[in-house]
C-alpha positions as CSV (number, residue, x, y, z in Angstrom):
1,M,149.3,76.7,198.5
2,K,150.7,73.3,199.5
3,T,148.3,70.3,200.2
4,P,149.1,70.0,204.0
5,Q,148.4,73.6,204.6
6,L,145.1,73.3,202.7
7,L,144.0,70.4,204.9
8,V,144.8,72.3,208.1
9,L,142.7,75.2,206.7
10,L,139.8,72.9,206.0
11,L,139.9,71.3,209.5
12,T,140.0,74.7,211.1
13,I,136.9,75.8,209.1
14,L,135.1,72.6,210.0
15,M,135.8,73.1,213.7
16,H,134.6,76.6,213.7
17,A,131.5,75.5,211.9
18,A,130.8,72.7,214.5
19,V,131.2,75.1,217.4
20,G,128.6,77.5,216.0
21,F,126.0,74.7,215.2
22,P,122.8,74.7,217.3
23,S,122.1,71.9,219.7
24,D,118.8,70.9,218.2
25,R,119.2,67.6,216.4
26,K,117.3,68.6,213.2
27,E,119.1,71.9,213.0
28,K,122.3,70.1,213.7
29,Q,121.6,67.6,210.9
30,A,121.0,70.5,208.4
31,S,124.1,72.3,209.6
32,W,126.2,69.1,209.0
33,D,124.8,69.0,205.5
34,D,125.9,72.5,204.9
35,V,129.3,71.7,206.3
36,N,129.6,68.7,203.9
37,V,128.7,71.0,201.0
38,V,131.3,73.5,202.1
39,A,133.9,70.8,202.7
40,H,133.2,69.3,199.3
41,G,133.6,72.7,197.7
42,L,136.8,73.4,199.6
43,L,138.2,70.0,198.5
44,Q,137.4,70.8,194.9
45,L,139.0,74.2,195.3
46,G,142.0,72.5,196.8
47,Q,142.2,70.0,194.0
48,G,141.9,72.8,191.4
49,L,144.7,74.7,193.2
50,K,146.9,71.6,193.2
51,E,146.3,71.0,189.5
52,H,147.1,74.7,188.8
53,V,150.3,74.5,190.8
54,D,151.4,71.3,189.0
55,K,150.6,72.9,185.6
56,S,152.6,76.0,186.6
57,K,155.5,73.8,187.6
58,A,155.4,72.0,184.3
59,Q,155.3,75.3,182.5
60,M,158.2,76.6,184.5
61,R,160.2,73.5,183.7
62,E,159.4,74.0,180.0
63,V,160.4,77.7,180.2
64,N,163.7,76.7,181.9
65,A,164.4,74.1,179.3
66,K,163.8,76.7,176.5
67,L,166.0,79.2,178.3
68,K,168.7,76.6,178.6
69,A,168.4,75.8,174.9
70,F,168.4,79.5,174.1
71,N,171.5,80.1,176.2
72,G,173.2,77.1,174.3
73,T,172.3,78.6,171.0
74,L,173.5,82.0,172.0
75,A,176.8,80.5,173.2
76,E,177.1,78.7,169.8
77,L,176.4,81.9,167.9
78,E,179.0,83.7,170.0
79,K,181.5,80.9,169.3
80,K,180.8,81.1,165.5
81,Q,181.1,84.9,165.6
82,R,184.5,84.5,167.2
83,E,185.6,81.9,164.7
84,Q,184.4,84.1,161.8
85,S,186.3,87.1,163.3
86,E,189.4,85.0,163.6
87,D,189.0,83.7,160.1
88,L,188.4,87.2,158.8
89,M,191.6,88.4,160.5
90,A,193.5,85.4,159.1
91,R,192.2,86.2,155.6
92,S,193.1,89.8,156.0
93,K,196.7,88.8,157.0
94,E,196.8,86.4,154.1
95,A,195.7,89.2,151.7
96,E,198.3,91.5,153.1
97,E,200.9,88.9,152.6
98,R,199.8,88.4,149.0
99,E,199.9,92.1,148.3
100,R,203.4,92.3,149.8
101,L,204.6,89.4,147.6
102,A,202.9,90.8,144.6
103,A,204.6,94.2,145.2
104,E,207.9,92.5,145.6
105,L,207.4,90.5,142.4
106,T,206.3,93.6,140.5
107,E,209.4,95.5,141.6
108,E,211.6,92.5,140.7
109,M,209.9,92.4,137.3
110,R,210.4,96.1,136.8
111,V,214.1,95.8,137.6
112,K,214.6,92.9,135.2
113,V,212.7,94.8,132.4
114,E,215.1,97.7,132.9
115,E,218.0,95.3,132.7
116,V,216.7,93.8,129.5
117,G,216.2,97.3,128.1
118,K,219.8,98.2,129.0
119,K,221.1,95.0,127.3
120,D,219.1,95.8,124.3
121,K,220.6,99.3,124.1
122,D,224.0,97.8,124.6
123,I,223.4,95.4,121.6
124,H,222.4,98.4,119.4
125,S,225.4,100.3,120.6
126,R,227.8,97.5,119.8
127,V,226.2,97.0,116.4
128,D,226.6,100.7,115.7
129,R,230.3,100.6,116.7
130,L,230.8,97.6,114.5
131,E,229.2,99.4,111.5
132,E,231.5,102.3,112.2
133,K,234.6,100.1,112.3
134,M,233.5,98.4,109.1
135,Q,233.1,101.8,107.4
136,E,236.5,102.9,108.6
137,V,238.1,99.7,107.2
138,L,236.3,100.2,103.9
139,K,237.5,103.8,103.7
140,E,241.1,102.9,104.2
141,P,243.3,102.9,101.0
142,R,243.3,99.4,99.4
143,L,246.7,97.7,99.6
144,E,248.1,96.5,96.3
145,S,249.3,93.1,97.5
146,N,246.9,90.1,97.5
147,N,248.3,89.2,100.9
148,S,247.3,92.5,102.4
149,E,243.8,92.2,101.0
150,H,243.4,88.7,102.4
151,T,244.6,89.9,105.8
152,G,242.1,92.8,105.9
153,A,239.2,90.5,104.8
154,S,240.1,87.9,107.5
155,F,240.2,90.7,110.1
156,I,236.7,91.8,109.2
157,Q,235.4,88.2,109.2
158,R,236.8,87.5,112.6
159,L,235.4,90.8,113.9
160,L,231.9,90.0,112.5
161,A,232.0,86.4,113.9
162,A,233.0,87.7,117.4
163,Q,230.2,90.3,117.3
164,N,227.7,87.7,116.1
165,R,228.6,85.4,118.9
166,R,228.3,88.2,121.4
167,I,224.9,89.2,120.0
168,D,223.7,85.6,120.1
169,Q,224.7,85.3,123.8
170,L,222.9,88.5,124.7
171,V,219.7,87.4,122.8
172,E,219.8,84.1,124.6
173,K,220.1,85.9,128.0
174,I,217.2,88.2,127.1
175,Q,215.1,85.2,126.2
176,Q,215.9,83.6,129.5
177,Q,215.0,86.8,131.3
178,Q,211.7,86.9,129.4
179,D,210.9,83.3,130.3
180,K,211.6,84.1,134.0
181,M,209.4,87.1,133.8
182,E,206.6,85.0,132.3
183,K,206.9,82.5,135.1
184,Q,206.9,85.2,137.7
185,N,203.9,86.8,136.1
186,L,202.0,83.4,136.4
187,H,203.2,83.2,140.0
188,L,201.9,86.8,140.6
189,Q,198.6,85.9,139.1
190,A,198.3,82.9,141.3
191,L,199.1,84.9,144.4
192,T,196.6,87.6,143.6
193,A,193.8,85.1,142.7
194,A,191.9,82.8,144.9
195,S,190.7,79.2,144.4
196,G,187.0,78.9,143.6
197,V,184.4,78.7,140.9
198,Y,185.0,80.9,137.8
199,T,183.2,81.4,134.4
200,I,185.5,80.9,131.4
201,Q,184.9,80.8,127.7
202,P,187.6,79.0,125.6
203,Q,187.9,79.9,121.9
204,G,185.0,78.4,119.9
205,S,183.1,77.4,123.0
206,L,180.1,78.7,125.0
207,P,180.8,80.0,128.6
208,F,180.8,77.5,131.4
209,N,181.7,77.4,135.1
210,V,184.9,75.6,136.3
211,L,186.5,75.0,139.7
212,C,190.0,76.6,139.7
213,E,192.6,75.5,142.2
214,M,195.3,78.2,142.6
215,T,198.8,77.3,143.6
216,S,202.2,79.0,143.7
217,E,202.9,77.5,140.3
218,G,199.7,78.8,138.7
219,G,196.0,77.9,138.2
220,W,194.7,74.4,137.7
221,T,191.2,73.5,136.3
222,V,189.6,70.6,138.1
223,I,187.9,68.2,135.7
224,Q,186.9,65.5,138.1
225,K,186.5,65.3,141.9
226,R,185.3,62.5,144.2
227,L,185.5,62.6,147.9
228,D,182.3,61.2,149.7
229,G,180.1,59.3,147.2
230,S,177.4,62.0,147.1
231,Q,177.3,62.0,143.3
232,N,176.3,59.0,141.2
233,F,178.9,58.5,138.4
234,N,177.0,55.6,136.7
235,Q,175.8,57.9,133.9
236,L,175.2,57.6,130.2
237,W,177.1,59.1,127.3
238,E,175.2,62.3,127.1
239,S,175.7,63.1,130.8
240,Y,179.4,62.4,130.5
241,R,179.6,64.6,127.4
242,R,177.8,67.6,129.1
243,G,179.1,67.1,132.7
244,F,177.2,66.5,135.9
245,G,177.5,67.1,139.7
246,N,178.2,70.1,141.9
247,L,181.4,72.1,141.5
248,N,181.4,72.6,145.3
249,G,181.3,68.8,145.9
250,E,181.7,65.9,143.5
251,F,181.5,66.4,139.8
252,W,182.6,65.6,136.2
253,L,183.3,68.7,134.2
254,G,182.1,67.2,130.9
255,L,184.0,65.8,127.9
256,E,183.0,68.6,125.6
257,N,184.3,71.2,128.1
258,I,187.5,69.3,128.7
259,H,188.1,69.1,125.0
260,S,187.5,72.8,124.5
261,L,190.3,73.5,127.0
262,S,192.6,70.8,125.7
263,K,192.5,72.1,122.1
264,Q,193.9,75.5,123.1
265,G,197.5,74.3,123.3
266,Q,199.7,71.9,125.2
267,Y,198.3,70.9,128.6
268,V,199.3,68.7,131.5
269,L,197.1,66.4,133.5
270,Q,197.7,65.8,137.2
271,V,196.0,62.8,138.8
272,E,195.7,62.5,142.6
273,V,194.2,59.4,144.3
274,S,194.2,58.3,147.9
275,N,193.0,55.6,150.2
276,S,193.7,54.4,153.7
277,A,197.3,53.5,152.7
278,G,198.2,57.0,151.5
279,Q,198.2,59.2,148.4
280,Q,199.6,58.8,144.9
281,K,200.1,61.5,142.3
282,S,201.0,61.3,138.6
283,D,201.6,64.0,135.9
284,Y,201.1,63.5,132.2
285,G,201.3,65.4,129.0
286,F,197.6,65.6,128.0
287,H,195.3,65.9,125.0
288,L,191.7,65.0,124.4
289,D,190.1,64.5,121.0
290,G,186.6,65.7,120.1
291,E,183.4,63.7,119.9
292,D,184.1,62.8,116.3
293,K,187.0,60.6,117.6
294,M,185.0,59.5,120.7
295,F,186.9,61.8,123.0
296,A,190.0,59.7,122.7
297,L,192.6,60.3,125.5
298,H,196.3,60.8,124.7
299,L,198.7,60.8,127.6
300,Q,202.5,61.2,127.8
301,T,204.2,60.1,131.1
302,K,206.2,63.0,132.6
303,S,208.4,60.9,134.8
304,E,209.5,57.3,134.4
305,S,209.7,56.9,138.2
306,Q,206.1,57.7,138.8
307,E,203.2,55.2,139.1
308,N,201.0,55.2,135.9
309,I,197.6,55.6,137.5
310,M,196.2,56.1,134.0
311,T,197.3,54.7,130.6
312,S,196.1,55.5,127.1
313,G,198.4,53.7,124.6
314,A,200.2,55.2,121.7
315,S,197.1,55.9,119.6
316,G,194.8,57.0,122.4
317,V,191.9,55.3,124.0
318,P,188.2,56.3,123.3
319,F,185.8,57.1,126.1
320,S,183.2,54.4,126.7
321,T,179.9,54.2,128.6
322,V,177.1,51.6,129.0
323,D,175.2,53.0,126.0
324,R,178.4,53.7,123.9
325,D,180.6,50.6,124.0
326,N,183.9,52.0,122.6
327,D,186.3,50.1,124.8
328,L,189.1,47.8,123.4
329,A,187.7,44.6,125.0
330,K,186.1,42.4,122.3
331,D,183.6,40.3,124.1
332,V,182.4,42.5,127.0
333,N,181.1,46.0,127.7
334,C,183.6,47.3,130.3
335,A,181.3,50.1,131.4
336,E,178.5,47.6,132.1
337,L,180.9,45.3,133.9
338,L,182.7,47.9,136.0
339,S,180.2,50.7,136.2
340,G,180.6,54.4,135.2
341,G,182.2,55.9,132.1
342,W,186.0,55.8,131.4
343,W,188.8,55.4,128.9
344,F,188.7,51.6,129.1
345,S,191.7,50.2,127.2
346,S,190.7,46.9,128.8
347,C,188.4,46.1,131.7
348,G,191.1,45.7,134.3
349,E,193.6,48.6,134.2
350,S,191.8,51.5,135.9
351,N,188.5,53.1,136.5
352,L,188.3,56.3,138.6
353,N,184.6,56.8,137.7
354,G,183.4,53.5,139.2
355,R,181.1,53.2,142.1
356,Y,182.2,54.9,145.3
357,P,183.5,52.3,147.8
358,R,180.9,51.2,150.4
359,R,180.9,48.3,152.9
360,P,179.3,45.5,150.9
361,S,178.0,42.4,152.6
362,G,177.3,38.8,151.6
363,L,177.4,37.6,148.0
364,R,177.6,41.1,146.6
365,R,181.0,41.8,148.1
366,D,183.1,40.6,145.1
367,Q,180.9,42.2,142.5
368,S,180.9,45.5,144.4
369,R,184.7,45.5,144.6
370,R,185.0,45.0,140.8
371,Q,182.7,47.9,140.2
372,G,184.5,50.3,142.5
373,M,187.1,52.9,141.9
374,F,190.6,51.4,141.3
375,W,193.9,51.6,139.3
376,T,196.6,49.0,138.7
377,S,200.1,49.5,140.0
378,T,203.3,48.6,138.1
379,K,203.4,45.4,140.2
380,G,200.0,44.3,138.7
381,Q,198.1,44.9,141.9
382,N,194.6,46.4,141.8
383,T,194.5,49.3,144.2
384,S,191.1,50.6,145.5
385,V,190.6,54.3,145.7
386,K,188.7,56.5,148.2
387,T,189.2,60.0,146.8
388,T,190.2,61.3,143.4
389,L,191.2,64.7,141.9
390,L,191.9,65.2,138.2
391,K,193.0,68.7,137.1
392,I,194.6,70.2,134.0
393,A,196.7,73.3,133.3
394,P,198.8,74.8,130.4
395,A,202.1,72.9,130.0
396,T,204.0,76.0,131.0
397,I,203.0,75.5,134.6
398,N,205.6,72.7,135.0
399,Q,208.4,74.5,133.2
């Protein structure tokens, strides 16, 4: 009940009470006291009703706010459900496309295998015919003149040389077909596999998890990834040996694990760095020694036109940390000066494991820049880095 209506009710009650009062003064005085008591009670009742109404309004506002928030949450859930449905449909189409490509490659491989088989049969057939011809020549009566003998021998030699050349050509073609089929097999494996975290066990090593990046060329194993500064890379030797970080975020795979992959055969290293100016990519022939040689890095530039983001020298550069000073600088610990662990040929060429770039202020700005992630271009300019991605794969991926 609203306050004006409550006041009208109170006045009405008071008027009715006044009309019914007796005329006697004492009785009238007592009646007015009763009226005051009743009026006071009614005022308290009205005040209580008003407080109840105000409290109910506040509760209604709170309920409306919660309903509004609930409706917003429900709308967000519906949006996410639609996005998940669309993503599921997209993944389903992508899987169908992969299956189609896989079927096409499988059929192409089957056809080429049949072609190789036919060529192999053709080689055997030609060899058999050659043997028959040789037997026929050998069975013919020998001519008495030396000239005739020489002519027959020359004919056989020319025939054998021609057949050998033909056989060599066919063997070379078969080898080329086999190489193509191996590449297509790698391509097929890449199409049917997905990027993500896998457990592997190189020969002579314990199992460990790796982040695999699948491309049309084949699978790459990521050994270092930096993108947001969430992981501290200023670690000691043991941490760099074992590895640290999160495979779904920033991480270092571990020198021991990288070595166990590298020693399996010929590998390539691909280095990708980026900053506000753009992206740079370099490919190298790659090998990493074991801990007995301080995990020395050996790189071979794949293209003379590319920027050398990393260098290792002819004999390789050992890995160095604050507590294992293996760098080539004589009078300074590069890891202590620049932060992080790296293959420091000197303290000024590159360090992709330095501190993640922040916005330094005041006197610490120059020091922070020196300790950040950087590499040196062919023009001698130090280039800061915002993101890095180091990954390795068998050398056959680039053939």
